[in-house]
DSSP file (Angstrom, degrees, kcal/mol; ACC not computed):
  #  RESIDUE AA STRUCTURE BP1 BP2  ACC     N-H-->O    O-->H-N    N-H-->O    O-->H-N    TCO  KAPPA ALPHA  PHI   PSI    X-CA   Y-CA   Z-CA
    1    1 A X              0   0    0      0, 0.0     2,-0.4     0, 0.0    53,-0.2   0.000 360.0 360.0 360.0 129.6    0.0    0.0    0.0
    2    2 A X        -     0   0    0     51,-3.3     2,-0.5    40,-0.2    51,-0.2  -0.820 360.0-131.5-103.6 135.1    1.5    3.4   -1.0
    3    3 A X        -     0   0    0     -2,-0.4     2,-0.7    51,-0.1    39,-0.2  -0.735  37.1-113.8 -80.1 131.3    1.0    6.6    0.9
    4    4 A X    >   -     0   0    0     37,-1.8     3,-0.8    -2,-0.5     2,-0.3  -0.526  26.2-140.5 -75.4 111.8    0.0    9.1   -1.7
    5    5 A X  T 3  S+     0   0    0     -2,-0.7     3,-0.1    51,-0.3    -1,-0.1  -0.566  84.1   9.8 -74.8 129.6    2.7   11.7   -2.0
    6    6 A X  T 3  S+     0   0    0     -2,-0.3    -1,-0.2     1,-0.3     3,-0.1   0.169  90.8 129.0  90.7 -17.8    1.2   15.1   -2.5
    7    7 A X  S <  S-     0   0    0     -3,-0.8    -1,-0.3     1,-0.1    34,-0.1  -0.439  73.2 -91.0 -66.6 146.7   -2.4   14.2   -1.8
    8    8 A X        -     0   0    0     -3,-0.1    -1,-0.1     1,-0.1    -4,-0.1  -0.241  45.3-108.3 -56.8 144.6   -3.9   16.5    0.8
    9    9 A X  S    S+     0   0    0     -3,-0.1     2,-0.1    31,-0.1    -1,-0.1  -0.319  75.4  39.3 -67.9 155.6   -3.6   15.4    4.4
   10   10 A X  S    S-     0   0    0    141,-0.1     2,-0.4     2,-0.0    31,-0.4  -0.447  88.1 -59.2 106.8-174.4   -6.6   14.2    6.2
   11   11 A X  E     -A  152   0A   0    141,-0.6   141,-3.3    -2,-0.1     2,-0.4  -0.929  41.7-165.5-116.9 136.5   -9.8   12.1    5.7
   12   12 A X  E     -AB 151  39A   0     27,-2.8    27,-2.8    -2,-0.4     2,-0.3  -0.925   1.5-162.5-122.1 146.9  -12.4   13.0    3.1
   13   13 A X  E     -AB 150  38A   0    137,-2.5   137,-2.8    -2,-0.4    25,-0.2  -0.921  30.0-121.8-128.0 155.2  -15.9   11.6    2.8
   14   14 A X  S    S+     0   0    0     23,-2.0     2,-0.3    -2,-0.3   134,-0.1   0.449  97.3  27.5 -76.6   0.9  -18.4   11.6   -0.1
   15   15 A X  S  > S-     0   0    0     22,-0.2     4,-1.3   135,-0.2     5,-0.1  -0.987  73.7-123.8-154.6 155.9  -20.9   13.5    2.1
   16   16 A X  H  > S+     0   0    0     -2,-0.3     4,-1.9     1,-0.2     5,-0.1   0.858 115.6  57.7 -65.8 -35.8  -21.0   15.9    5.0
   17   17 A X  H  > S+     0   0    0      1,-0.2     4,-1.8     2,-0.2    -1,-0.2   0.869 101.9  55.2 -59.4 -37.2  -23.2   13.4    6.8
   18   18 A X  H  > S+     0   0    0      1,-0.2     4,-1.7     2,-0.2    -1,-0.2   0.874 104.3  52.3 -64.0 -38.9  -20.5   10.9    6.4
   19   19 A X  H  X S+     0   0    0     -4,-1.3     4,-0.6     1,-0.2    -1,-0.2   0.909 107.0  53.8 -61.8 -41.4  -18.0   13.2    8.1
   20   20 A X  H >< S+     0   0    0     -4,-1.9     3,-0.9     1,-0.2     4,-0.4   0.902 108.6  48.9 -61.1 -41.4  -20.4   13.5   11.0
   21   21 A X  H >X S+     0   0    0     -4,-1.8     4,-1.3     1,-0.2     3,-0.9   0.827 104.9  59.3 -66.0 -32.0  -20.6    9.7   11.3
   22   22 A X  H 3< S+     0   0    0     -4,-1.7   134,-3.2     1,-0.2    -1,-0.2   0.602  87.7  75.4 -74.8 -10.4  -16.8    9.4   11.3
   23   23 A X  T << S+     0   0    0     -3,-0.9    -1,-0.2    -4,-0.6    -2,-0.2   0.851 112.5  21.7 -68.1 -33.0  -16.5   11.6   14.4
   24   24 A X  T <4 S+     0   0    0     -3,-0.9     2,-0.3    -4,-0.4    -2,-0.2   0.611 127.2  35.5-111.4 -15.7  -17.6    8.7   16.6
   25   25 A X     <  -     0   0    0     -4,-1.3   131,-0.4   131,-0.1    -1,-0.2  -0.986  69.7-124.7-141.5 149.9  -16.8    5.6   14.6
   26   26 A X     >  -     0   0    0     -2,-0.3     4,-1.7   129,-0.1     3,-0.2  -0.445  41.4-102.2 -80.5 164.6  -14.3    4.3   12.1
   27   27 A X  H  > S+     0   0    0      1,-0.2     4,-1.2     2,-0.2     3,-0.2   0.899 124.7  52.3 -54.9 -40.5  -15.4    3.0    8.7
   28   28 A X  H  4 S+     0   0    0      1,-0.2    -1,-0.2     2,-0.2     3,-0.2   0.881 108.4  50.1 -64.2 -37.5  -15.0   -0.6   10.0
   29   29 A X  H  4 S+     0   0    0      1,-0.2    -1,-0.2    -3,-0.2    -2,-0.2   0.777 103.3  60.8 -71.6 -25.5  -17.1    0.1   13.1
   30   30 A X  H >< S+     0   0    0     -4,-1.7     3,-2.7     1,-0.2    -1,-0.2   0.843  75.6 164.6 -69.1 -33.9  -19.8    1.6   10.9
   31   31 A X  G >< S+     0   0    0     -4,-1.2     3,-2.0     1,-0.3    -1,-0.2  -0.291  74.0   4.7  55.7-126.2  -20.3   -1.7    9.0
   32   32 A X  G 3  S+     0   0    0      1,-0.3    -1,-0.3    -3,-0.1    -2,-0.1   0.690 125.3  70.5 -64.9 -17.6  -23.6   -1.5    7.1
   33   33 A X  G <   +     0   0    0     -3,-2.7     2,-1.9     1,-0.1    -1,-0.3   0.515  69.1 102.5 -76.8  -2.5  -24.0    2.1    8.3
   34   34 A X    <   +     0   0    0     -3,-2.0    13,-0.5     1,-0.2    -1,-0.1  -0.581  38.6 153.6 -81.3  81.2  -21.2    3.0    6.0
   35   35 A X        +     0   0    0     -2,-1.9     2,-0.3    11,-0.1    -1,-0.2  -0.027  57.2  52.1-101.7  28.3  -23.4    4.5    3.3
   36   36 A X  S    S-     0   0    0    -18,-0.1     2,-0.4   -19,-0.1    11,-0.3  -0.885  86.0-103.3-149.3 175.4  -20.8    6.8    1.9
   37   37 A X        -     0   0    0     -2,-0.3   -23,-2.0     9,-0.1     2,-0.4  -0.888  23.7-151.6-113.8 142.7  -17.2    6.5    0.7
   38   38 A X  E     -BC  13  45A   0      7,-3.0     7,-2.6    -2,-0.4     2,-0.4  -0.925   8.8-166.9-113.6 135.0  -14.0    7.5    2.6
   39   39 A X  E     +BC  12  44A   0    -27,-2.8   -27,-2.8    -2,-0.4     2,-0.2  -0.980  15.5 157.8-123.5 133.1  -10.8    8.6    0.9
   40   40 A X  E >   - C   0  43A   0      3,-2.7     3,-0.7    -2,-0.4   -29,-0.1  -0.778  59.8 -84.1-135.8-176.1   -7.4    9.0    2.6
   41   41 A X  T 3  S+     0   0    0    -31,-0.4   -37,-1.8    -2,-0.2   -34,-0.1   0.727 127.2  50.5 -65.3 -20.6   -3.8    9.0    1.5
   42   42 A X  T 3  S-     0   0    0      1,-0.2    11,-2.5   -39,-0.2     2,-0.3   0.654 120.6 -76.7 -93.1 -16.8   -3.8    5.2    1.6
   43   43 A X  E <   -CD  40  52A   0     -3,-0.7    -3,-2.7     9,-0.3     2,-0.4  -0.998  52.3 -55.2 157.1-159.5   -6.9    4.5   -0.5
   44   44 A X  E     -CD  39  51A   0      7,-2.5     7,-3.1    -2,-0.3     2,-0.4  -0.970  36.1-167.5-127.8 136.2  -10.7    4.4   -0.6
   45   45 A X  E     +CD  38  50A   0     -7,-2.6    -7,-3.0    -2,-0.4     2,-0.3  -0.985  14.4 158.3-127.1 134.6  -13.1    2.5    1.6
   46   46 A X  E >   - D   0  49A   0      3,-2.6     3,-2.0    -2,-0.4     2,-0.3  -0.824  57.3 -56.5-136.7-179.9  -16.8    1.9    1.1
   47   47 A X  T 3  S-     0   0    0    -13,-0.5   -15,-0.1   -11,-0.3     3,-0.1  -0.467 124.7 -10.0 -65.0 123.6  -19.3   -0.6    2.4
   48   48 A X  T 3  S+     0   0    0     -2,-0.3    25,-0.9     1,-0.1     2,-0.3   0.697 123.9  94.5  59.3  24.0  -17.9   -4.1    1.5
   49   49 A X  E <   +DE  46  72A   0     -3,-2.0    -3,-2.6    23,-0.2     2,-0.3  -0.998  45.8 175.7-145.4 140.1  -15.3   -2.5   -0.7
   50   50 A X  E     -DE  45  71A   0     21,-2.1    21,-2.7    -2,-0.3     2,-0.5  -0.983   7.3-170.6-145.2 133.5  -11.7   -1.4   -0.2
   51   51 A X  E     -DE  44  70A   0     -7,-3.1    -7,-2.5    -2,-0.3     2,-0.5  -0.981   9.7-159.3-123.3 117.7   -9.2    0.1   -2.7
   52   52 A X  E     -DE  43  69A   0     17,-2.6    17,-2.6    -2,-0.5     2,-0.3  -0.835  24.0-120.7 -95.8 128.0   -5.6    0.4   -1.6
   53   53 A X  E     - E   0  68A   0    -11,-2.5   -51,-3.3    -2,-0.5    15,-0.3  -0.538  29.1-179.7 -67.9 127.4   -3.5    2.9   -3.6
   54   54 A X  E    S+     0   0A   0     13,-3.1     2,-0.3     1,-0.4    14,-0.2   0.792  70.8   1.9 -95.6 -39.1   -0.6    1.1   -5.1
   55   55 A X  E     - E   0  67A   0     12,-1.4    12,-2.8   -53,-0.1     2,-0.4  -0.990  60.0-164.3-150.1 145.0    0.9    4.2   -6.8
   56   56 A X  E     - E   0  66A   0     -2,-0.3     2,-0.5    10,-0.2   -51,-0.3  -0.997   6.9-168.8-131.2 127.9    0.1    7.9   -7.0
   57   57 A X  E     - E   0  65A   0      8,-2.6     8,-2.5    -2,-0.4     2,-0.3  -0.970  20.7-128.8-120.1 129.4    1.5   10.2   -9.5
   58   58 A X  E     - E   0  64A   0     -2,-0.5     6,-0.3     6,-0.2     3,-0.1  -0.571  17.0-173.0 -75.3 133.4    1.1   14.0   -9.3
   59   59 A X  E    S-     0   0A   0      4,-3.1     2,-0.2     1,-0.4     5,-0.2   0.844  75.1 -34.9 -85.7 -44.8   -0.2   15.7  -12.4
   60   60 A X  E >  S- E   0  63A   0      3,-1.5     3,-0.8     0, 0.0    -1,-0.4  -0.808  87.3 -63.3-156.1-164.5    0.4   19.1  -10.9
   61   61 A X  T 3  S+     0   0    0     -2,-0.2     3,-0.1     1,-0.2    -3,-0.0   0.673 132.7  30.8 -69.3 -14.1    0.2   20.6   -7.4
   62   62 A X  T 3  S+     0   0    0      1,-0.1    23,-3.5   -55,-0.0     2,-0.3   0.242 112.8  59.9-129.3  12.5   -3.6   20.0   -7.2
   63   63 A X  E <   +EF  60  84A   0     -3,-0.8    -4,-3.1    21,-0.2    -3,-1.5  -0.999  53.8 179.4-147.7 146.1   -4.3   16.9   -9.2
   64   64 A X  E     -EF  58  83A   0     19,-3.1    19,-2.8    -2,-0.3     2,-0.5  -0.927  23.4-139.2-141.8 157.8   -3.2   13.2   -9.1
   65   65 A X  E     -EF  57  82A   0     -8,-2.5    -8,-2.6    -2,-0.3     2,-0.5  -0.991  25.9-167.6-119.4 121.3   -3.6    9.9  -10.8
   66   66 A X  E     -EF  56  81A   0     15,-2.9    15,-3.0    -2,-0.5     2,-0.4  -0.930  12.7-155.2-116.7 130.4   -3.9    6.9   -8.4
   67   67 A X  E     -EF  55  80A   0    -12,-2.8   -13,-3.1    -2,-0.5   -12,-1.4  -0.862  24.9-170.3 -96.6 135.2   -3.7    3.2   -9.4
   68   68 A X  E     -EF  53  79A   0     11,-2.6    11,-2.0    -2,-0.4     2,-0.6  -0.929  28.8-138.9-132.0 151.8   -5.4    1.0   -6.8
   69   69 A X  E     -EF  52  78A   0    -17,-2.6   -17,-2.6    -2,-0.3     2,-0.3  -0.952  35.9-166.1-105.9 116.6   -5.8   -2.7   -5.9
   70   70 A X  E     -EF  51  77A   0      7,-2.9     7,-2.3    -2,-0.6     2,-0.4  -0.806  15.9-166.8-113.3 147.2   -9.5   -3.1   -5.0
   71   71 A X  E     +EF  50  76A   0    -21,-2.7   -21,-2.1    -2,-0.3     2,-0.3  -0.998  15.6 161.3-131.2 135.5  -11.4   -5.9   -3.3
   72   72 A X  E >   -EF  49  75A   0      3,-2.6     3,-2.3    -2,-0.4   -23,-0.2  -0.921  67.0 -17.4-155.8 123.3  -15.2   -6.2   -3.2
   73   73 A X  T 3  S-     0   0    0    -25,-0.9     3,-0.1    -2,-0.3   -24,-0.1   0.858 128.7 -46.0  49.5  45.6  -17.4   -9.2   -2.4
   74   74 A X  T 3  S+     0   0    0      1,-0.2     2,-0.4     0, 0.0    -1,-0.3   0.460 116.6 111.1  81.8   0.6  -14.7  -11.7   -3.0
   75   75 A X  E <   -F   72   0A   0     -3,-2.3    -3,-2.6     2,-0.0     2,-0.4  -0.859  49.8-157.5-109.8 144.0  -13.4  -10.2   -6.2
   76   76 A X  E     +F   71   0A   0     -2,-0.4     2,-0.3    -5,-0.2    -5,-0.2  -0.959  23.4 155.2-116.5 138.2  -10.1   -8.4   -6.7
   77   77 A X  E     -F   70   0A   0     -7,-2.3    -7,-2.9    -2,-0.4     2,-0.2  -0.990  39.5-108.7-157.9 155.0   -9.6   -5.9   -9.6
   78   78 A X  E     -F   69   0A   0     -2,-0.3     2,-0.3    -9,-0.2    -9,-0.2  -0.528  35.0-175.4 -83.8 157.4   -7.4   -2.9  -10.5
   79   79 A X  E     -F   68   0A   0    -11,-2.0   -11,-2.6    -2,-0.2     2,-0.4  -0.965  16.8-141.5-146.3 163.7   -8.9    0.6  -10.6
   80   80 A X  E     -F   67   0A   0     -2,-0.3    16,-2.5   -13,-0.2     2,-0.4  -0.996  13.7-163.5-131.8 132.0   -7.7    4.0  -11.6
   81   81 A X  E     -FG  66  95A   0    -15,-3.0   -15,-2.9    -2,-0.4     2,-0.5  -0.956  10.3-157.1-118.5 134.1   -8.7    7.3   -9.8
   82   82 A X  E     -FG  65  94A   0     12,-2.6    12,-2.7    -2,-0.4     2,-0.5  -0.959  20.8-171.8-102.0 122.7   -8.4   10.8  -11.0
   83   83 A X  E     +FG  64  93A   0    -19,-2.8   -19,-3.1    -2,-0.5     2,-0.4  -0.976   7.6 176.6-123.9 126.7   -8.2   13.2   -8.0
   84   84 A X  E     -FG  63  92A   0      8,-2.1     8,-3.2    -2,-0.5     2,-0.5  -0.996  24.4-135.3-132.0 131.4   -8.4   16.9   -8.2
   85   85 A X  E     - G   0  91A   0    -23,-3.5     6,-0.2    -2,-0.4     2,-0.1  -0.728  22.8-144.8 -85.6 127.7   -8.4   19.5   -5.4
   86   86 A X    >   -     0   0    0      4,-3.2     3,-1.8    -2,-0.5    -1,-0.0  -0.379  29.2-101.8 -84.2 167.9  -11.0   22.2   -5.9
   87   87 A X  T 3  S+     0   0    0      1,-0.3    -1,-0.1     2,-0.1    -2,-0.0   0.812 122.2  56.5 -58.0 -32.5  -10.5   25.9   -4.9
   88   88 A X  T 3  S-     0   0    0      1,-0.1    -1,-0.3     2,-0.1     3,-0.1   0.433 120.9-105.8 -82.9   2.7  -12.7   25.2   -1.8
   89   89 A X  S <  S+     0   0    0     -3,-1.8    -2,-0.1     1,-0.3    -1,-0.1   0.244  80.6 127.0  93.2 -13.7  -10.5   22.4   -0.6
   90   90 A X        -     0   0    0     -5,-0.1    -4,-3.2    60,-0.1     2,-0.4  -0.304  57.0-125.2 -69.8 161.6  -12.9   19.6   -1.6
   91   91 A X  E     -GH  85 149A   0     58,-2.8    58,-3.0    -6,-0.2     2,-0.6  -0.906   7.8-148.7-110.1 139.7  -11.7   16.8   -3.8
   92   92 A X  E     -GH  84 148A   0     -8,-3.2    -8,-2.1    -2,-0.4     2,-0.5  -0.942  22.6-170.9-103.1 119.1  -13.2   15.8   -7.1
   93   93 A X  E     -G   83   0A   0     54,-2.8     2,-0.5    -2,-0.6   -10,-0.2  -0.938   9.7-175.1-118.8 124.1  -12.7   12.0   -7.5
   94   94 A X  E     -G   82   0A   0    -12,-2.7   -12,-2.6    -2,-0.5     2,-0.4  -0.977   9.8-156.6-120.4 126.9  -13.5   10.1  -10.7
   95   95 A X  E  >  -G   81   0A   0     -2,-0.5     4,-1.6   -14,-0.2   -14,-0.2  -0.816  16.4-141.6-102.4 140.1  -13.1    6.3  -10.8
   96   96 A X  H  > S+     0   0    0    -16,-2.5     4,-2.4    -2,-0.4     5,-0.2   0.913 103.2  53.5 -62.5 -43.8  -12.6    4.4  -14.0
   97   97 A X  H  > S+     0   0    0    -17,-0.2     4,-2.1     1,-0.2    -1,-0.2   0.868 107.0  52.1 -64.0 -35.3  -14.8    1.5  -12.9
   98   98 A X  H  > S+     0   0    0      2,-0.2     4,-1.7     1,-0.2    -1,-0.2   0.896 110.3  48.8 -64.5 -39.8  -17.7    4.0  -12.2
   99   99 A X  H  X S+     0   0    0     -4,-1.6     4,-2.2     2,-0.2    -2,-0.2   0.901 110.0  51.1 -66.8 -41.2  -17.3    5.4  -15.6
  100  100 A X  H  X S+     0   0    0     -4,-2.4     4,-2.9     1,-0.2     5,-0.2   0.913 107.2  53.5 -63.3 -41.6  -17.3    1.9  -17.2
  101  101 A X  H  X S+     0   0    0     -4,-2.1     4,-2.1     1,-0.2    -1,-0.2   0.894 108.0  51.1 -60.5 -38.6  -20.5    0.9  -15.4
  102  102 A X  H  X S+     0   0    0     -4,-1.7     4,-1.8     2,-0.2    -1,-0.2   0.939 113.3  44.6 -62.4 -46.7  -22.2    4.1  -16.8
  103  103 A X  H  X S+     0   0    0     -4,-2.2     4,-2.0     1,-0.2    -2,-0.2   0.876 112.0  51.7 -66.7 -38.3  -21.1    3.2  -20.3
  104  104 A X  H  X S+     0   0    0     -4,-2.9     4,-1.6     1,-0.2    -1,-0.2   0.870 107.6  53.1 -66.6 -36.0  -22.1   -0.5  -19.9
  105  105 A X  H  < S+     0   0    0     -4,-2.1     4,-0.4    -5,-0.2    -1,-0.2   0.888 109.4  48.6 -66.2 -37.5  -25.5    0.6  -18.7
  106  106 A X  H >< S+     0   0    0     -4,-1.8     3,-0.9     1,-0.2    -2,-0.2   0.870 109.3  53.1 -69.0 -35.7  -26.0    2.7  -21.8
  107  107 A X  H 3< S+     0   0    0     -4,-2.0    -1,-0.2     1,-0.2    -2,-0.2   0.817 103.6  57.3 -68.3 -29.0  -24.8   -0.1  -24.0
  108  108 A X  T 3< S+     0   0    0     -4,-1.6     2,-0.5    -5,-0.1    -1,-0.2   0.595  77.2 112.9 -77.4  -9.4  -27.4   -2.4  -22.4
  109  109 A X    X   -     0   0    0     -3,-0.9     3,-1.9    -4,-0.4     4,-0.3  -0.501  59.6-153.9 -66.5 111.6  -30.2    0.0  -23.5
  110  110 A X  G >  S+     0   0    0     -2,-0.5     3,-1.3     1,-0.3     6,-0.2   0.777  89.0  66.9 -63.3 -25.4  -32.2   -2.0  -26.0
  111  111 A X  G 3  S+     0   0    0      1,-0.3    -1,-0.3     5,-0.0    -2,-0.1   0.668  97.2  56.0 -69.3 -12.9  -33.4    1.2  -27.7
  112  112 A X  G <  S+     0   0    0     -3,-1.9    -1,-0.3    -6,-0.2    -2,-0.2   0.516  79.5 116.3 -96.1  -4.7  -29.9    1.9  -28.8
  113  113 A X    X   -     0   0    0     -3,-1.3     3,-1.1    -4,-0.3     4,-0.4  -0.419  64.3-139.8 -67.1 135.3  -29.3   -1.4  -30.6
  114  114 A X  G >  S+     0   0    0      1,-0.3     3,-1.2     2,-0.2    -1,-0.1   0.808 100.7  64.5 -65.8 -29.1  -28.7   -1.0  -34.3
  115  115 A X  G 3  S+     0   0    0      1,-0.2    -1,-0.3     3,-0.0    -2,-0.0   0.773  99.3  53.9 -62.4 -26.1  -30.9   -4.1  -35.0
  116  116 A X  G <  S+     0   0    0     -3,-1.1    -1,-0.2    -6,-0.2     2,-0.2   0.570  86.1 105.1 -86.6 -10.2  -33.9   -2.2  -33.6
  117  117 A X  S <  S-     0   0    0     -3,-1.2     2,-0.5    -4,-0.4     5,-0.0  -0.490  71.2-128.9 -79.7 141.9  -33.6    0.8  -35.9
  118  118 A X    >   -     0   0    0     -2,-0.2     3,-2.3     1,-0.1     4,-0.4  -0.783  17.8-136.8 -81.8 123.2  -35.9    1.2  -38.8
  119  119 A X  G >  S+     0   0    0     -2,-0.5     3,-1.2     1,-0.3     4,-0.3   0.796 103.3  61.2 -56.4 -29.3  -33.6    1.8  -41.9
  120  120 A X  G 3  S+     0   0    0      1,-0.3     3,-0.3     2,-0.1    -1,-0.3   0.717 103.4  52.2 -70.6 -18.9  -35.9    4.6  -43.1
  121  121 A X  G X  S+     0   0    0     -3,-2.3     3,-1.2     1,-0.2    -1,-0.3   0.446  80.4  98.0 -93.0  -0.5  -35.1    6.5  -39.8
  122  122 A X  T <  S+     0   0    0     -3,-1.2    -1,-0.2    -4,-0.4    -2,-0.1   0.814  87.4  39.7 -60.9 -36.0  -31.4    6.2  -40.2
  123  123 A X  T 3  S+     0   0    0     -3,-0.3    -1,-0.3    -4,-0.3     2,-0.1   0.451  88.4 117.6 -93.9  -0.2  -30.9    9.7  -41.6
  124  124 A X    <   -     0   0    0     -3,-1.2     2,-1.0     1,-0.1     3,-0.1  -0.426  69.3-123.2 -71.1 139.9  -33.4   11.5  -39.3
  125  125 A X    >   -     0   0    0      1,-0.2     3,-1.2    -2,-0.1    -1,-0.1  -0.739  23.0-170.2 -85.2 103.2  -32.1   14.1  -37.0
  126  126 A X  T 3  S+     0   0    0     -2,-1.0    -1,-0.2     1,-0.2    -2,-0.0   0.714  81.1  61.5 -66.0 -21.1  -33.1   13.0  -33.5
  127  127 A X  T >  S+     0   0    0      2,-0.1     3,-2.1    -3,-0.1    -1,-0.2   0.630  73.2 117.1 -84.7 -12.2  -32.1   16.3  -31.9
  128  128 A X  T <  S+     0   0    0     -3,-1.2     3,-0.1     1,-0.3    -4,-0.0  -0.327  85.5   8.2 -60.3 127.5  -34.5   18.4  -33.9
  129  129 A X  T 3  S+     0   0    0      1,-0.3     2,-0.3    -2,-0.1    -1,-0.3   0.503 109.5 100.7  84.1   1.3  -37.0   20.1  -31.6
  130  130 A X    <   -     0   0    0     -3,-2.1     2,-0.9     3,-0.0    -1,-0.3  -0.898  67.6-134.5-121.3 152.5  -35.3   19.1  -28.4
  131  131 A X     >  +     0   0    0     -2,-0.3     4,-0.7     1,-0.2     3,-0.2  -0.806  30.0 166.1-105.8  92.9  -33.0   21.0  -26.1
  132  132 A X  H  >  +     0   0    0     -2,-0.9     4,-2.0     1,-0.2    -1,-0.2   0.747  65.5  72.0 -77.0 -24.2  -30.1   18.7  -25.3
  133  133 A X  H  > S+     0   0    0      1,-0.2     4,-2.2     2,-0.2    -1,-0.2   0.882  95.0  50.3 -60.6 -42.0  -27.9   21.4  -23.8
  134  134 A X  H  > S+     0   0    0     -3,-0.2     4,-2.2     1,-0.2    -1,-0.2   0.899 110.3  49.3 -66.8 -39.4  -29.9   21.9  -20.7
  135  135 A X  H  X S+     0   0    0     -4,-0.7     4,-2.3     1,-0.2    -1,-0.2   0.894 110.2  51.9 -67.1 -38.7  -29.9   18.2  -19.9
  136  136 A X  H  X S+     0   0    0     -4,-2.0     4,-2.3     2,-0.2    -2,-0.2   0.915 109.7  48.8 -64.7 -42.7  -26.2   18.0  -20.4
  137  137 A X  H  X S+     0   0    0     -4,-2.2     4,-2.0     2,-0.2    -2,-0.2   0.913 111.3  49.4 -63.8 -42.7  -25.6   20.9  -18.0
  138  138 A X  H  X S+     0   0    0     -4,-2.2     4,-2.3     1,-0.2    -2,-0.2   0.904 110.4  50.7 -61.0 -41.5  -27.8   19.3  -15.4
  139  139 A X  H  X S+     0   0    0     -4,-2.3     4,-2.6     1,-0.2    -2,-0.2   0.901 108.3  53.0 -63.2 -42.1  -26.0   16.0  -15.8
  140  140 A X  H  X S+     0   0    0     -4,-2.3     4,-2.1     2,-0.2    -1,-0.2   0.900 108.9  48.4 -59.6 -42.7  -22.6   17.8  -15.4
  141  141 A X  H  X S+     0   0    0     -4,-2.0     4,-2.3     2,-0.2    -1,-0.2   0.912 111.7  50.3 -64.6 -43.3  -23.7   19.4  -12.1
  142  142 A X  H  X S+     0   0    0     -4,-2.3     4,-2.5     1,-0.2    -2,-0.2   0.910 109.9  50.5 -61.2 -42.5  -25.0   16.1  -10.8
  143  143 A X  H  X S+     0   0    0     -4,-2.6     4,-2.1     2,-0.2    -1,-0.2   0.908 109.4  50.9 -62.3 -42.6  -21.6   14.4  -11.7
  144  144 A X  H  X S+     0   0    0     -4,-2.1     4,-0.7     1,-0.2    -1,-0.2   0.934 112.9  45.8 -61.5 -45.4  -19.7   17.1   -9.9
  145  145 A X  H >< S+     0   0    0     -4,-2.3     3,-0.7     1,-0.2    -1,-0.2   0.904 112.8  50.1 -64.3 -40.9  -21.8   16.7   -6.8
  146  146 A X  H 3< S+     0   0    0     -4,-2.5    -1,-0.2     1,-0.2    -2,-0.2   0.835 114.3  44.4 -66.8 -33.8  -21.6   12.9   -6.9
  147  147 A X  H 3< S+     0   0    0     -4,-2.1   -54,-2.8    -5,-0.2     2,-0.3   0.443  88.7 111.7 -93.1  -1.6  -17.7   13.0   -7.3
  148  148 A X  E <<  -H   92   0A   0     -3,-0.7     2,-0.4    -4,-0.7   -56,-0.2  -0.574  46.6-167.0 -80.5 133.0  -17.2   15.7   -4.6
  149  149 A X  E     -H   91   0A   0    -58,-3.0   -58,-2.8    -2,-0.3     2,-0.3  -0.979   9.2-149.4-119.1 130.3  -15.4   14.6   -1.3
  150  150 A X  E     -A   13   0A   0   -137,-2.8  -137,-2.5    -2,-0.4     2,-0.3  -0.738  23.0-108.2-100.7 147.8  -15.4   17.0    1.7
  151  151 A X  E     -A   12   0A   0     -2,-0.3     2,-0.7  -139,-0.2  -139,-0.2  -0.572  25.7-142.5 -74.7 132.0  -12.7   17.2    4.3
  152  152 A X  E     -A   11   0A   0   -141,-3.3  -141,-0.6    -2,-0.3     3,-0.2  -0.873  11.1-166.2 -97.2 114.0  -13.6   15.7    7.6
  153  153 A X  S    S+     0   0    0     -2,-0.7     2,-0.5     1,-0.2    -1,-0.2   0.888  75.7  31.8 -68.8 -42.5  -12.1   17.8   10.4
  154  154 A X  S    S+     0   0    0   -135,-0.1     2,-0.4     2,-0.0    -1,-0.2  -0.949  71.8 164.3-124.5 110.5  -12.6   15.4   13.3
  155  155 A X        -     0   0    0     -2,-0.5     2,-0.3    -3,-0.2  -132,-0.3  -0.959  39.6-112.6-126.4 145.4  -12.5   11.6   12.7
  156  156 A X              0   0    0   -134,-3.2  -132,-0.1  -131,-0.4  -131,-0.1  -0.571 360.0 360.0 -72.6 132.5  -12.1    8.7   15.1
  157  157 A X              0   0    0     -2,-0.3    -1,-0.1  -134,-0.1  -134,-0.0   0.454 360.0 360.0 -95.9 360.0   -8.8    7.0   14.5
């Protein structure tokens, strides 16, 4: 397990409520009550999941790329984390496995299969009459909120 050089000191949680829970209990003590994710210099911990950072490379003074060895429900797998510190001190964390699950879910959507398309509709502009920009902006805001980790000032060791 590698201590991440350059990553901010301290413990970060995926929610402010998570930080409140960490004041009186460790992630291990929370058990099923661990309904958030915890990030530290050594890795990421969630309910029935642990990812230990194997290597961390600084991109610049406020962003890093971390390779991790993860274990979940009897499975071991590698993962990749992009970590960026925001101006307010929060961390924006993006996981490769989370992104793949999103894409796999989209690929499973039967309405997107080429076999289901009517050839006469192939040249039709699906965007006509719809405002895709607003939905994209909303999704981006949701993603930022979902990937934000707040610093926990007081945690049980």
